[in-house]
N, C-alpha and C positions, 0 to 999 in steps of 0.2 A: 224774441218771438214777433212774428209779423202781426200787423193790425188785422182786424176782421176783414176789411175791404181787400187788403192784399192777399189774405188767405183764400178768399172766394175767387179772386182772379187766378191765382196759382192752381187752385183745384180744377180749373177748366183748361189748364195749359197743356202743351204737347209733351212735356217731359214727365216721364213716370215718377222719377225720384222727387221732382218738385210737387207733384200731386200727392205723393205719399206724405211729404213733410207738411203740406197744407192741411191734409186731413188730421194729422197728429196735432198741429197747432190749433185747429178748431176744437179739438177735444180738450186741450188745455185751456183755451179761452173760455169754454163752457158757457156760451151765450145761447139763448133760445133761438135766435135768428140763424144760427149755424145748422140747426137740425134739418130744415127743409133743403138747404144746399147739399148737405151730405147725402140725404136720401135721393135727391135728384141725380147726383153724380153716380150713385151706386147703380141706378137703373141703366146707365150706359157705359159704366167703367169696365174695360176688358182685362185690366191687370189684377191678378189675385193679391199682389202685395198692396196695392192701393185699396182694394176692397177690405183687406184685413185692417188697414189703418183706419178706414171709415168705421168699421164695426168697433174697433177699440175706442174711437172717439165717441161713439154712441154709448158705450159702457161708461165712459168718464162723465158724460154730460148729465146734469141734474134735470129734474122735472119729469113731466108726463110725456112730453113730445117724443123722446127717444123710444119709450115703451110703445106708445101708440104707433109710431112709425114701424117698429119691428113686428108688431102684430099684423100690420098691413103687409109686411114682407113674407108672411107665412103663405100668402097666395102666389108668390113668385113662381115662375116656371123653372127657375134655376135652382137645382137642389142644393148647391153650395150656399147660395144666399139664404135659402130656407133654413139650412142647418145652422148657419151663423146667427140668424135671427133668433132661433131657438136658444142658442147659447147666451145671447145678450139678455133675453127675457129671464132665463134661469139666474143669471148673475144679478139682475135687478131685484129678483126675489119677490117678497110680498107685495110691493107696489104694483107688480105686473098683474096681480090677480083680478082686480076689477075689469081690466081690459080683456083678460082671458075669458071672463064671464060673457062679455059681449061677443067675442069670437065664437064661443061655444054655442050661443043662441043663434047667431046669424051665419056662421060659416058652413061650408059644405063638409062632406065627410072627411076629406083629406085635412082640412083645417082643424076640424074637431079632434082628429087623431094627433095632429101636431100640438094642439093645446095640451094634450095629455103627455106628450113628449116633454114639453116645457115643465109640466107639474112634476115629472119624475126627478127633476133636478132642483126643485124648490123645497127647502126644509122648513120654511116659516109661512105663516099666514093661514087663513081658514080656507082650505080647499075642499071641505066636505060637500058643499053644494055642487061644485063642479063634478066631483066624482059621482054624486047621486044622479046628476043629469046624464053622465056618460054611461052609467050602468043601465039606464033606460033608453039608450040611443037605439035608433032603428037600424043602424049599420053594425053588423057583428064584429067587424074589425075594431071599431071604436070601443065596443064593450070589452073585447078581449084585451085591448091595451089598458083599459081602466082596471080590469081584474088583475093583470100582471103587475101594474104599479102598486095596487093595494096590497098584494102579497109581498112585494119587496119592502114596503114601508111598514108591514105588519099592522095593518089598520083593523084592529079588533072590532071597531064599531061597525064594520061592513061585513063581518063574518056571516051573519044570518042571511044577508042579501045575496052573498056569493053562494051560500048553500042552496038558496032558492033557485038561483040560476042553474046550478048543477042539476038539481032535481028536475027542472024544466026540460033539460036534455034537448035543446033546440039546435045545437051546432057542435059537432065533434071537437073542433079546435077550442071552442069556448068551454066545453066540459073539461077538457084536459087542463086548460088554463085555470079553471076554478079549483081543480084538485091541487095543482101546484101552488096556487095562492093560499089555499087553506093550510097547506103544509107550512108555507112561509109565515102565516099569521100565528100558527103554533098553538091552537086550542085543541086539547085532546078530544073534546066532545065532537069535533068535526069528523073524526074517523067514522062515527056511526052514520052520519049523513053520506059519506063517501061509500060506505059498504052497502047502504040501502040502494044506492045507484048502481053499484058493481058488486052484487052478492057472490058471484062465482068467479074467482080468479082464473080458474083453469080454462074457461071459455073466452076470456077477454082477448080482444085483439092486442097485439104488441104495443100499439100506440097508447092504449089506455092502461095496459098492465104496468108499464114503466112508471107512469104517474102514480098509480095506486100503490106500487111498491115503495115509493118515496113516502107516502102517507103512512103506510104500515110500519116502515122503518122508524118513523118519528113517533108513532103512538101505539103500535101493536103490542099484543101480549101473548101469552102461551098458546092460545087457540090460533092466533094468526101465525105464530112460529111454525106450527105443524102444517098449516095450509101452505105457507110459502115453501117450506122444505119439500112438500110434495110436488112442487112445480119443477124442481131441478131435473128430474129424469125425463120430463115430458115436454118441456119447452126448449126452443132452439138454443144453441150455444151462444148466440149474440145476446141472449137475455141473462146469461149466467152472472155477469157482474152485478146487475140490478138485484137478482135473487140472492146471491151470496152477501151482498152489502146489506140487504134487508135482514137476513138471518143474523149477521153480526150485530146489527143495531138493536134488534129485538131481544136478543139473548139475555142481556143483563136484567131485563124486566120479567123474565120467565124462568131462567136458570135450568130448566129441564133440558137434557140432551137426548131424550128418547127419540125425538123425530129425526135426529141427525144420524143415529146408529145405522138405520137402513140405507143411508146415502153414502156410507164410507167408500164403497167401490167407485161410485161416480165421482166423489171428491178426489180420491187418489188419482183417478184417470185424468181429471182436469189438471192436476198438478203435473202429471207426467206427459200429457199428450200434446204439448205445444200450444196451449191456449195463450192469449195475450198475457204478458207478465203481471199486470194488475189483477187479472182474474185468477191466476195461479197463486198470487199472494193471498187473495181472499179465501181461496179454497184451503190453503194451509191454516189460515186463522180459524175457519169453521171446523176443520179437523181438530184444532186445539181444544174445542169444546168437549171432545172425547179423548183427551190426552191421557186420561186415567186407564184407558184400555191398552194393554201391553202391545197389541199389534199396531195401533195408531201411534203410540209412543215410539215404537221402533221405526215406523215410516217417517215420522217427523225428524228423528235423529238422522236418518239417511238423507233427508232434504237439506241438512246443513252442509252437504257437500255438492249441492246443485250448482250448475254453471250459471243459473239465473239468480242474480242478487236478491230480487224480490221474494223468490222462493226461500232463500236462506234467511232473509229478514223475517218472513212470516213464520217459518219454523222456529227460529230463535225466540220470537215473541210468544209463540204458543207454548213452547217448552218452558220458558221462564215463568209463564203464568200458571203452569200446571203445578209448580211447587214440589215436585218429586225430589226427595233429599239426595238421591244419587246423581242428580244432574250437574252439580257444581263442578266436579272434576271433568266431566264430559264437555261442558260448555267452555271451561278454561282451556282444555286441550284444543278445541276447535278454534278458539280465538287466536292461537298461535299461527294458524294457517289462513286467517281471514285478513283481508286488506281494506275492506269497505268500512268506513267510519260508522255509518248508521247500523250496519249489522254488528259491528263490534260493541256498539252501545247496547243493542238488544241482548247480546251475549253477556252483558254485565261487566264489560272491560273498558 
């Protein structure tokens, strides 16, 4: 390994390979004096390979100087440098947090948002104060990013604050982010706050309806099941996956199939009329909730011969779940003609 003085000289040389090795050697030398040299070179370095080596050296180097330097790089005009600085700060973890506080207090809206990008990859340290500040930020994009992060990490301590932001209704994108975050946090009581804000699903714009359906899928009960079922005939086909997915998720918590009975023609049409395969699969699974009806049972049996494997899979799963005793010979016979492994498993073979 070269000496520190030799590394500095090579870092400024004309040969890209030599500059790369020099940056790597400075990382292994791990001396405080190397950090300013690496950061200065980064500002003028045209080679991505050398830049990568410099950032790897910053990751290896101990102390606060690499962290402070990377916080400064968040203001770079170069998006590649900003993204790599975010990665370094994430890897440094909890020691980065005091410097992120400073950036959150003094940085512009872009830097404040990048601070939250860093936090999304840090699993340790006390980040609550940073998130509290972000939730009160004057820029909605900063608030939205904070809400999204808190949903991903299931930050229960911020549930009430996010519910308050939802009720304030100041920004459509923020409201949708709040609903998604509350689903991620996973507290059943949040559904009441969501429904206070969105009491009538039938009149909701698509943008909000999809988010609300996720919340209802997570926490909804029998009353919600009937309301969601009523959306299927009146909302556009692009919403069918969200509606059908919610019905399947709610059903184990309510058990009633009454709301599905009136939808049987629409569900059968969804299976038969060339909807996307996932949507057709969902429709066969919802039909399975009424598999005790002879006409639905017969339709599901016919679906076992569909050209679409997801329809066959949904039909096999629904029929298997129905528990009708005469099914075993039928499913066994169908298995003799089936080649798809997942469908065969659903058939019980």
